[in-house]
C-alpha positions as CSV (number, residue, x, y, z in Angstrom):
1,M,-17.9,-74.8,45.0
2,D,-21.5,-73.5,44.7
3,S,-21.3,-72.1,48.2
4,E,-18.1,-70.3,47.4
5,R,-19.6,-68.6,44.3
6,S,-22.7,-67.6,46.2
7,S,-20.6,-66.1,48.9
8,E,-18.6,-64.2,46.3
9,F,-21.8,-62.9,44.8
10,E,-23.0,-61.9,48.2
11,K,-19.7,-60.0,48.8
12,Q,-20.2,-57.7,45.7
13,P,-21.1,-54.0,46.5
14,E,-24.8,-53.4,46.7
15,H,-24.7,-50.6,44.0
16,I,-23.6,-53.0,41.3
17,Q,-26.5,-54.7,39.8
18,P,-26.0,-58.2,38.4
19,R,-26.4,-58.6,34.7
20,P,-29.6,-60.3,33.8
21,Q,-29.4,-63.5,32.1
22,G,-29.2,-63.3,28.3
23,Y,-27.5,-59.8,28.4
24,R,-25.2,-58.8,25.5
25,R,-23.0,-55.7,25.3
26,P,-24.2,-53.3,22.6
27,P,-22.0,-53.1,19.5
28,R,-19.4,-50.2,19.5
29,N,-19.9,-47.3,17.0
30,R,-17.0,-48.0,14.7
31,K,-18.2,-45.6,11.9
32,K,-15.4,-43.2,11.0
33,R,-16.1,-39.5,10.4
34,K,-15.4,-37.7,7.1
35,L,-15.3,-34.2,8.4
36,L,-11.6,-33.3,8.3
37,G,-10.8,-35.3,5.3
38,G,-13.7,-33.8,3.4
39,F,-12.7,-30.3,4.5
40,S,-9.1,-30.9,3.3
41,L,-10.3,-32.1,-0.1
42,L,-12.8,-29.2,-0.4
43,M,-10.1,-26.6,0.4
44,A,-7.7,-28.2,-2.1
45,L,-10.3,-28.2,-4.9
46,L,-11.2,-24.6,-4.1
47,A,-7.6,-23.5,-4.3
48,L,-7.1,-25.5,-7.6
49,F,-10.2,-24.0,-9.2
50,L,-9.3,-20.5,-8.0
51,L,-5.8,-20.8,-9.6
52,L,-7.2,-22.3,-12.8
53,G,-9.8,-19.6,-12.9
54,V,-7.4,-16.8,-12.4
55,G,-4.9,-18.2,-14.9
56,G,-7.6,-19.0,-17.5
57,Y,-9.2,-15.6,-17.1
58,G,-5.9,-13.8,-17.4
59,G,-4.8,-15.8,-20.4
60,Y,-8.1,-15.2,-22.1
61,R,-8.0,-11.4,-21.4
62,L,-4.3,-11.4,-22.7
63,Y,-5.3,-13.2,-25.8
64,Q,-8.2,-10.7,-26.3
65,K,-5.6,-7.9,-25.7
66,S,-7.9,-6.5,-23.0
67,L,-6.0,-7.2,-19.8
68,T,-6.2,-4.2,-17.5
69,P,-3.5,-2.9,-15.0
70,M,-5.9,-3.6,-12.2
71,E,-6.2,-7.3,-13.2
72,I,-2.4,-7.5,-13.4
73,R,-2.1,-6.1,-9.9
74,L,-4.5,-8.8,-8.6
75,A,-2.3,-11.7,-9.9
76,I,0.1,-11.9,-6.9
77,P,-2.6,-11.5,-4.2
78,A,-4.6,-14.2,-6.0
79,V,-1.5,-16.6,-5.9
80,I,-1.0,-15.8,-2.2
81,T,-4.7,-16.5,-1.5
82,V,-4.3,-19.9,-3.3
83,M,-1.4,-20.7,-1.1
84,V,-3.3,-19.8,2.1
85,I,-6.3,-22.0,1.1
86,A,-3.9,-24.8,0.2
87,G,-2.2,-24.4,3.6
88,L,-5.6,-24.8,5.4
89,S,-6.1,-28.0,3.4
90,I,-2.7,-29.3,4.4
91,L,-3.4,-28.5,8.1
92,A,-6.8,-30.3,8.0
93,A,-5.2,-33.3,6.3
94,L,-2.5,-33.5,9.0
95,L,-5.1,-33.3,11.8
96,C,-7.0,-36.1,10.1
97,F,-4.0,-38.4,10.1
98,F,-3.3,-37.8,13.8
99,L,-6.9,-38.2,15.1
100,R,-8.8,-41.5,15.5
101,K,-12.1,-42.2,13.9
102,Q,-11.2,-40.1,10.8
103,K,-11.3,-41.3,7.2
104,K,-8.0,-40.8,5.6
105,G,-8.8,-41.3,1.9
106,M,-10.1,-37.8,1.1
107,A,-7.4,-36.3,3.3
108,V,-4.7,-38.0,1.2
109,A,-6.2,-36.6,-2.0
110,G,-6.5,-33.1,-0.5
111,L,-2.9,-33.2,0.8
112,L,-1.4,-34.2,-2.6
113,I,-3.4,-31.6,-4.5
114,S,-2.5,-28.9,-1.9
115,L,1.2,-29.8,-1.9
116,L,1.4,-29.6,-5.7
117,L,-0.4,-26.2,-5.6
118,M,2.0,-24.9,-2.9
119,V,5.1,-26.0,-4.9
120,G,3.7,-24.5,-8.1
121,C,2.8,-21.2,-6.5
122,A,6.2,-21.0,-4.7
123,L,8.0,-21.6,-8.0
124,G,6.0,-18.8,-9.6
125,L,6.8,-16.4,-6.8
126,Y,10.5,-17.4,-7.0
127,A,10.5,-16.8,-10.7
128,Y,8.9,-13.3,-10.2
129,H,11.6,-12.5,-7.5
130,Y,14.3,-13.9,-9.8
131,V,13.3,-11.5,-12.6
132,F,12.7,-8.4,-10.6
133,G,14.8,-9.1,-7.5
134,N,17.9,-7.2,-8.7
135,M,16.2,-4.0,-9.7
136,E,17.1,-0.9,-7.7
137,V,14.0,1.1,-6.8
138,D,14.6,4.7,-5.9
139,S,12.2,5.0,-2.9
140,E,13.5,8.4,-2.0
141,F,12.4,9.7,-5.4
142,N,9.0,8.1,-4.9
143,D,8.5,10.1,-1.7
144,K,8.7,13.4,-3.7
145,S,5.5,15.2,-4.3
146,D,4.3,16.6,-7.6
147,E,5.1,20.0,-6.3
148,E,8.7,19.0,-5.6
149,L,9.0,17.5,-9.1
150,I,7.3,20.6,-10.6
151,V,4.8,18.5,-12.6
152,A,2.9,20.6,-15.1
153,T,-0.8,20.6,-14.6
154,V,-3.6,21.0,-17.1
155,G,-6.7,23.1,-16.4
156,E,-10.2,21.6,-16.2
157,D,-10.9,22.8,-19.7
158,G,-7.5,21.3,-20.9
159,E,-5.6,24.6,-20.8
160,V,-1.9,24.3,-20.9
161,V,-0.3,27.0,-18.9
162,R,3.3,28.0,-19.8
163,D,3.7,31.2,-17.9
164,T,5.8,29.7,-15.1
165,Q,6.4,32.2,-12.4
166,P,10.1,33.0,-11.9
167,I,11.9,31.7,-8.9
168,L,12.5,34.5,-6.5
169,E,15.5,33.3,-4.5
170,S,18.8,32.1,-5.7
171,I,21.1,29.8,-3.8
172,S,24.0,31.7,-2.2
173,K,27.6,30.9,-2.8
174,E,27.9,29.8,0.9
175,E,24.9,27.5,0.7
176,F,26.0,26.1,-2.6
177,E,29.5,25.2,-1.3
178,E,28.1,23.7,1.8
179,K,25.5,21.6,0.0
180,Y,27.8,20.4,-2.8
181,Q,31.1,20.3,-1.0
182,D,31.6,16.7,-2.1
183,K,30.8,17.5,-5.8
184,E,33.1,19.0,-8.4
185,I,30.8,22.0,-9.2
186,T,31.9,25.5,-10.0
187,F,29.6,28.1,-8.5
188,E,28.3,30.4,-11.2
189,L,24.8,32.1,-11.6
190,L,23.9,32.4,-15.2
191,R,21.1,34.6,-16.5
192,D,19.5,35.0,-19.9
193,Y,20.8,38.6,-20.3
194,E,24.4,37.2,-20.0
195,L,24.0,35.2,-23.2
196,P,25.6,36.3,-26.4
197,L,23.4,38.5,-28.5
198,E,23.0,35.9,-31.2
199,A,21.9,33.3,-28.6
200,R,19.2,35.6,-27.3
201,E,17.8,35.9,-30.9
202,V,16.2,32.4,-30.6
203,F,13.9,33.5,-27.8
204,Y,10.3,34.4,-28.7
205,P,7.5,36.1,-26.7
206,V,4.9,33.9,-25.1
207,P,1.6,33.9,-27.1
208,K,-1.3,35.8,-25.5
209,E,-3.7,32.9,-26.1
210,S,-3.4,29.6,-24.3
211,S,-2.8,26.2,-25.8
212,Y,-5.2,23.3,-25.0
213,L,-5.3,19.5,-24.8
214,K,-8.4,17.6,-25.9
215,E,-10.1,14.8,-24.2
216,G,-8.0,11.6,-24.4
217,H,-4.7,13.3,-23.6
218,E,-4.7,11.5,-20.2
219,M,-4.2,8.2,-22.0
220,I,-0.6,9.3,-22.8
221,S,2.1,9.0,-20.2
222,N,5.7,10.4,-20.4
223,Y,8.8,9.0,-18.7
224,L,12.4,10.1,-18.6
225,L,15.1,7.7,-19.8
226,M,18.7,8.5,-18.9
227,G,22.0,6.9,-19.9
228,V,24.4,7.6,-17.0
229,D,28.2,7.6,-17.8
230,Y,31.0,6.7,-15.4
231,S,31.2,10.3,-14.1
232,G,27.6,10.2,-12.9
233,A,26.3,12.6,-15.6
234,S,23.4,11.8,-17.9
235,D,25.2,11.3,-21.2
236,A,21.9,10.6,-23.0
237,M,18.4,11.8,-22.2
238,M,15.2,10.8,-23.8
239,I,11.5,11.2,-23.2
240,L,9.6,7.9,-23.6
241,S,6.0,8.6,-24.5
242,V,3.6,5.7,-24.1
243,D,0.7,6.7,-26.2
244,R,-2.3,4.5,-25.6
245,Y,-4.6,6.7,-27.6
246,H,-2.7,6.3,-30.9
247,Q,-1.0,2.9,-29.9
248,K,2.5,4.4,-30.3
249,L,5.8,4.4,-28.4
250,K,7.8,7.5,-29.1
251,L,11.5,8.2,-28.2
252,I,12.4,11.8,-28.2
253,S,16.0,12.9,-27.7
254,I,16.7,15.9,-25.6
255,P,20.1,17.7,-26.0
256,R,22.3,16.9,-23.1
257,D,23.9,20.4,-23.5
258,S,20.6,22.1,-23.1
259,Y,20.8,25.5,-21.4
260,M,18.1,25.2,-18.8
261,M,17.0,26.8,-15.5
262,I,17.9,24.7,-12.5
263,P,14.9,25.4,-10.2
264,E,16.8,24.5,-7.0
265,W,19.5,27.1,-7.8
266,N,17.6,29.8,-9.7
267,S,20.4,29.6,-12.2
268,H,20.9,28.2,-15.7
269,K,23.2,25.3,-16.2
270,K,23.8,22.3,-18.5
271,L,21.0,19.7,-18.3
272,S,23.3,16.6,-18.5
273,Y,24.9,17.3,-15.1
274,T,21.7,17.6,-13.1
275,Y,21.8,13.9,-12.4
276,Y,25.3,14.2,-11.0
277,W,24.5,17.3,-9.0
278,G,21.1,16.4,-7.6
279,G,20.1,12.9,-8.7
280,A,16.9,12.0,-10.6
281,Q,14.8,14.6,-8.7
282,M,16.9,17.5,-10.1
283,S,16.8,16.0,-13.6
284,V,13.1,15.4,-13.6
285,S,12.2,18.7,-12.0
286,T,14.4,20.6,-14.4
287,M,12.8,19.0,-17.4
288,N,9.3,19.6,-16.0
289,Y,10.0,23.2,-15.1
290,N,11.6,24.2,-18.4
291,L,9.5,22.2,-20.9
292,F,6.2,22.2,-18.9
293,L,6.1,18.4,-18.8
294,N,4.3,16.0,-16.4
295,I,7.1,13.4,-15.8
296,T,6.8,11.5,-12.5
297,D,8.9,8.4,-13.2
298,Y,12.3,7.6,-14.7
299,I,14.7,4.9,-15.6
300,A,18.5,5.5,-15.4
301,V,20.8,3.0,-17.1
302,E,24.5,2.7,-16.7
303,I,25.4,3.3,-20.3
304,D,28.9,1.8,-19.9
305,Q,27.3,-1.5,-19.0
306,L,24.7,-1.3,-21.8
307,G,27.0,-3.6,-23.8
308,D,26.1,-6.5,-21.5
309,I,22.4,-6.2,-22.5
310,I,23.4,-5.9,-26.2
311,D,25.5,-9.0,-26.0
312,Y,22.6,-10.8,-24.3
313,V,20.3,-10.2,-27.2
314,G,23.0,-11.1,-29.8
315,G,24.2,-7.7,-30.8
316,V,22.7,-4.8,-32.8
317,T,22.7,-3.8,-36.5
318,V,23.6,-0.1,-37.4
319,N,24.6,1.7,-40.5
320,V,28.2,2.8,-40.3
321,D,29.7,5.6,-42.5
322,E,33.4,6.1,-43.2
323,D,34.0,8.6,-40.5
324,E,32.3,6.4,-37.9
325,L,34.3,3.4,-39.1
326,Y,37.5,5.3,-38.3
327,S,36.2,5.9,-34.8
328,L,35.5,2.2,-34.5
329,R,38.9,1.1,-35.9
330,K,40.0,-0.7,-32.7
331,F,37.1,-3.2,-33.2
332,S,37.4,-6.0,-35.8
333,N,35.0,-7.2,-38.5
334,I,33.4,-3.8,-38.9
335,S,32.8,-2.2,-42.4
336,V,30.9,0.6,-44.0
337,G,27.2,0.1,-44.4
338,D,24.9,-2.1,-42.3
339,C,27.1,-3.7,-39.7
340,H,26.4,-6.1,-36.8
341,L,28.0,-4.8,-33.6
342,A,28.7,-6.6,-30.3
343,G,28.1,-4.9,-27.0
344,D,31.4,-2.9,-26.5
345,A,31.4,-1.7,-30.1
346,A,27.8,-0.7,-30.0
347,V,28.3,1.4,-26.8
348,H,31.3,3.0,-28.4
349,Y,29.3,3.7,-31.6
350,A,26.5,5.4,-29.5
351,R,29.0,7.6,-27.7
352,I,31.0,8.8,-30.7
353,R,31.4,12.5,-30.0
354,K,33.2,13.7,-33.1
355,S,33.6,11.4,-36.0
356,S,34.4,14.3,-38.3
357,S,34.5,18.1,-38.3
358,E,31.0,18.1,-39.6
359,D,29.6,15.7,-37.0
360,T,26.8,17.3,-34.9
361,E,24.8,16.6,-31.8
362,I,21.9,15.7,-34.1
363,N,24.0,12.9,-35.5
364,R,25.1,11.7,-32.1
365,Q,21.5,11.5,-30.8
366,G,20.6,9.7,-34.0
367,R,23.2,7.0,-33.3
368,Q,21.9,6.6,-29.7
369,R,18.3,6.1,-31.0
370,E,19.6,3.7,-33.7
371,V,21.2,1.5,-31.1
372,I,18.1,1.4,-28.9
373,F,15.8,0.7,-31.9
374,S,18.0,-2.2,-33.0
375,L,18.2,-3.5,-29.5
376,L,14.4,-3.6,-29.3
377,K,14.3,-5.3,-32.7
378,S,16.8,-8.0,-31.5
379,A,14.9,-8.5,-28.3
380,Q,11.7,-9.2,-30.4
381,K,13.5,-12.1,-32.1
382,M,14.3,-13.9,-28.8
383,S,12.2,-16.8,-27.6
384,I,9.8,-16.3,-24.8
385,T,11.9,-18.5,-22.5
386,E,14.8,-16.1,-22.8
387,Y,12.8,-13.0,-21.7
388,P,13.1,-13.6,-17.9
389,G,16.9,-13.6,-18.1
390,L,16.9,-10.5,-20.4
391,I,14.6,-8.6,-18.0
392,R,16.7,-9.6,-15.1
393,E,19.9,-8.5,-16.9
394,C,18.4,-5.1,-17.9
395,L,17.0,-4.3,-14.4
396,S,20.3,-5.1,-12.7
397,L,21.8,-2.2,-14.6
398,C,18.9,0.2,-13.8
399,T,17.9,2.6,-11.1
400,T,14.2,3.5,-11.4
401,S,11.2,5.0,-9.7
402,F,9.1,2.1,-10.9
403,N,8.3,-0.9,-8.8
404,S,8.1,-4.4,-10.3
405,G,4.4,-4.3,-10.6
406,E,4.3,-1.0,-12.5
407,L,6.9,-2.2,-15.0
408,M,5.0,-5.4,-15.6
409,E,1.8,-3.5,-16.2
410,I,3.5,-1.3,-18.8
411,A,5.2,-4.3,-20.5
412,V,2.0,-6.4,-20.7
413,E,0.1,-3.4,-21.9
414,V,2.5,-2.8,-24.7
415,L,2.8,-6.4,-25.6
416,Q,-0.9,-6.9,-26.0
417,G,-1.3,-3.8,-28.0
418,N,-0.3,-3.2,-31.6
419,Y,2.1,-0.4,-30.7
420,T,4.3,1.1,-33.3
421,L,7.8,2.4,-32.3
422,E,8.8,5.8,-33.4
423,T,12.4,6.8,-32.7
424,N,13.2,9.5,-35.2
425,Y,12.5,12.5,-33.0
426,A,15.3,14.8,-31.8
427,L,14.2,18.1,-30.2
428,I,17.3,19.8,-31.5
429,N,16.2,19.0,-35.0
430,E,12.7,20.4,-34.4
431,V,13.4,24.0,-33.2
432,E,15.7,26.9,-33.9
433,Y,18.7,26.9,-31.6
434,W,22.2,28.4,-31.0
435,G,25.2,26.5,-29.8
436,G,28.4,27.9,-28.4
437,K,30.6,28.5,-25.3
438,F,30.2,31.2,-22.7
439,G,30.4,31.7,-19.0
440,E,33.4,31.8,-16.6
441,D,34.1,28.1,-17.4
442,N,33.6,28.7,-21.2
443,T,31.2,25.8,-21.2
444,F,29.3,24.7,-24.3
445,Y,25.6,25.2,-24.3
446,C,22.7,24.5,-26.7
447,V,20.3,27.4,-26.3
448,Y,16.7,27.4,-27.6
449,D,13.3,28.9,-26.6
450,M,11.7,26.7,-23.9
451,G,8.2,27.7,-24.8
452,V,8.7,26.9,-28.5
453,A,10.5,23.6,-27.6
454,S,7.7,22.7,-25.2
455,D,5.1,23.4,-27.9
456,R,7.0,21.2,-30.4
457,L,7.2,18.4,-27.8
458,Y,3.4,18.6,-27.2
459,R,2.8,18.4,-31.0
460,I,4.9,15.3,-31.2
461,I,3.5,13.6,-28.1
462,Y,-0.2,14.5,-28.3
463,E,-0.6,15.0,-32.1
464,E,-4.1,16.1,-33.0
465,L,-5.1,16.1,-29.3
466,Y,-3.1,19.3,-28.9
467,I,-4.3,22.7,-30.0
468,S,-1.4,25.1,-30.1
469,A,-1.4,28.8,-29.6
470,Y,1.9,29.1,-31.4
471,P,1.8,29.7,-35.1
472,D,2.9,26.7,-37.2
473,E,5.7,28.6,-39.0
474,L,7.3,29.4,-35.6
475,V,7.6,25.8,-34.4
476,K,8.7,24.4,-37.7
477,K,12.4,23.8,-38.1
478,K,14.5,26.8,-39.2
479,P,18.1,26.8,-40.3
480,P,20.2,27.1,-37.1
481,L,22.2,30.2,-36.6
482,E,25.2,28.0,-35.7
483,V,25.4,24.2,-36.0
484,P,26.8,22.9,-32.6
485,T,29.5,20.3,-33.1
486,I,30.0,17.5,-30.7
487,R,32.5,18.0,-28.0
């Protein structure tokens, strides 16, 4: 037996050295690494602290009513950054589970924290999409330049220039018919000299001096609100002025029958049909050109579906007189005095055209503003949990040049400020005007001096920040030559 072992030992290759007596194999390094697990947990904690920091900072700034538009814009990129960091944590945790010699404890903690963050952020983005996903953004309008929208500019010294140069070329009948062949529009070029003599009496010469805006006027933004009826015409038109200087929101009604120059045609027509003829661009450019405004954004609401929003907030309260009650006779539970109206009745009330022989356009615009004011008051009484549904309902009926971020900035800015709402402004009640029918189609127009009207708007919008070249007695309301009744 010993000889056999010795022979086997002798047969081993020469390059293999025999183990010396007493040799022991060194112990294996069984220490597990913490690198991936620690990285996963570190990324998860970083994402958590970033989210808590952004949320806490935003909440504090909102509580202090000092949240800026730039900080609001950073909210979504911050949430996306949190999701990216949490994703890296999840990836590191998964690698840790599949590799040997890795401690799993920290990876489990990092994975759980990251998954919760991912779910929370995803729900937040979904809620954002739920609220704003149905809004129709007019990207074509947003591509228009200030020159195309004829935005009024202010000189370096604040000078307001109202001597708009006349448009040299008019659209020809052939061009008109080719461009608007799918629209029901009658071709007719109207000039000021074709107006009746009594209508021309409301025009005044432009002052030789200039008007000026003081420092701070840039804190005031103006937007156009339109209520579009089933025919595609803007049945109601208002200027919404967001006044950050005086902490005010102002709604100013503009007569839909206004006799205004259509810059694209070099002809005067009725303002209310510009939306039907040329969309929001024609409406905005016409307002800017005639009234020397700086409007670059708008919201158009389908006025016939406004009742859905009113029903959502629980109705509106308005003051009904006897003539208006007769116009609302098809609706039940309505009486003279303060009356709570459901959606359909409220829309009908806002669109009453002639409740009596003495009813005027001033009264009609007052009814429209009354409904909007009551709508805002009803919305203020809603709980905060109902606001996402309300915003979604409103935006689904709107076409607008705003994107969701811009709307959110304005909303947060107004909510965190002590803004007062002023809705008692109607341009037709502020200037001298003439109302009557003329032209080949015998169309009703409301005629007033655009320079005087623009000056009056500036006085309302900018208040003491505006220095007018027009004498006070000129822009104060005078008895109209003829009170236009509602058609």
